[in-house]
PLY file of the C-alpha trace (Angstrom):
ply
format ascii 1.0
element vertex 106
property float x
property float y
property float z
element edge 105
property int vertex1
property int vertex2
end_header
0.00 0.00 0.00
1.21 3.48 -0.73
2.01 5.75 2.20
-0.78 7.96 3.51
-0.72 11.42 2.01
-3.26 14.00 3.24
-5.15 16.01 0.70
-3.93 19.50 0.08
-5.95 22.16 1.81
-7.81 24.20 -0.80
-6.65 27.75 -1.14
-9.17 30.01 0.49
-9.78 33.34 -1.10
-11.02 36.02 1.19
-14.26 37.45 -0.13
-14.13 41.10 -1.01
-16.15 43.10 1.44
-18.37 45.54 -0.33
-19.14 48.67 1.55
-22.30 50.68 1.12
-21.93 54.44 1.11
-24.64 55.81 3.38
-24.32 59.22 1.75
-24.92 57.66 -1.68
-27.95 55.76 -0.38
-29.50 58.92 1.04
-28.75 60.87 -2.13
-30.36 58.11 -4.20
-33.50 58.25 -2.07
-33.66 62.04 -2.29
-33.22 61.94 -6.07
-36.26 59.68 -6.49
-38.55 62.61 -5.67
-38.87 65.91 -7.49
-40.16 67.45 -4.26
-37.33 67.86 -1.71
-39.71 67.48 1.23
-41.02 64.19 -0.15
-37.42 63.03 -0.60
-36.57 63.79 3.02
-39.70 62.03 4.24
-38.92 58.99 2.07
-35.45 58.86 3.63
-36.97 58.73 7.09
-39.48 56.09 5.98
-36.67 53.86 4.71
-34.66 54.13 7.92
-37.65 53.98 10.27
-38.29 50.48 8.93
-34.92 49.26 10.25
-34.52 48.04 13.80
-33.03 50.56 16.20
-30.50 48.09 17.57
-29.21 47.26 14.09
-28.72 50.95 13.32
-27.07 51.66 16.68
-24.80 48.61 16.32
-23.49 50.23 13.14
-23.03 53.66 14.71
-26.06 55.26 13.07
-27.86 57.37 15.63
-28.94 60.13 13.28
-29.34 60.72 9.56
-27.37 63.93 9.82
-23.69 63.43 9.14
-20.95 65.67 7.98
-18.86 62.81 6.66
-19.93 59.73 4.75
-20.30 56.43 6.54
-19.50 53.12 4.96
-21.60 50.15 5.94
-20.04 46.70 5.70
-22.63 44.92 7.87
-24.47 42.62 5.45
-27.58 42.56 7.66
-27.87 46.34 7.61
-27.17 46.50 3.87
-29.98 44.00 3.28
-32.36 45.94 5.53
-31.63 49.19 3.69
-32.07 47.69 0.22
-35.28 45.90 1.22
-36.76 49.06 2.71
-35.84 51.10 -0.36
-37.72 48.51 -2.41
-40.74 48.71 -0.06
-40.88 52.50 0.21
-39.77 53.63 -3.25
-40.71 50.54 -5.29
-37.28 50.59 -6.96
-34.14 48.55 -6.50
-31.14 50.05 -4.79
-28.50 50.65 -7.49
-25.03 49.15 -7.51
-23.60 52.68 -7.50
-24.16 52.91 -3.73
-21.53 50.17 -3.21
-17.80 50.33 -3.57
-15.05 47.78 -3.19
-12.31 48.97 -0.87
-8.77 48.76 -2.24
-6.76 45.65 -1.40
-4.98 45.95 1.93
-1.93 48.14 1.67
-3.16 49.86 -1.50
-5.10 53.04 -1.79
0 1
1 2
2 3
3 4
4 5
5 6
6 7
7 8
8 9
9 10
10 11
11 12
12 13
13 14
14 15
15 16
16 17
17 18
18 19
19 20
20 21
21 22
22 23
23 24
24 25
25 26
26 27
27 28
28 29
29 30
30 31
31 32
32 33
33 34
34 35
35 36
36 37
37 38
38 39
39 40
40 41
41 42
42 43
43 44
44 45
45 46
46 47
47 48
48 49
49 50
50 51
51 52
52 53
53 54
54 55
55 56
56 57
57 58
58 59
59 60
60 61
61 62
62 63
63 64
64 65
65 66
66 67
67 68
68 69
69 70
70 71
71 72
72 73
73 74
74 75
75 76
76 77
77 78
78 79
79 80
80 81
81 82
82 83
83 84
84 85
85 86
86 87
87 88
88 89
89 90
90 91
91 92
92 93
93 94
94 95
95 96
96 97
97 98
98 99
99 100
100 101
101 102
102 103
103 104
104 105
């Protein structure tokens, strides 16, 4: 009998984490309405449909930011896209996502 030889461990590729730009999401929602007030209200409707704990866990305590926030939590991304679909009856576009550069590269 030949000597025992363990199988080679398959190479594991780390999945690329897509981040969702919160600023882009909000701008998308606002742009769906010609009336600015309706756009602001739609933004609140989308985020009011997401659990408070999920938002807080991701550092979102207000929809007023000076800097963009990037969401990498898949559960929150799903909640946002589902609520956009419910409230606006449109799919969230790919343009709200970005792939961060590989580590060490900018």
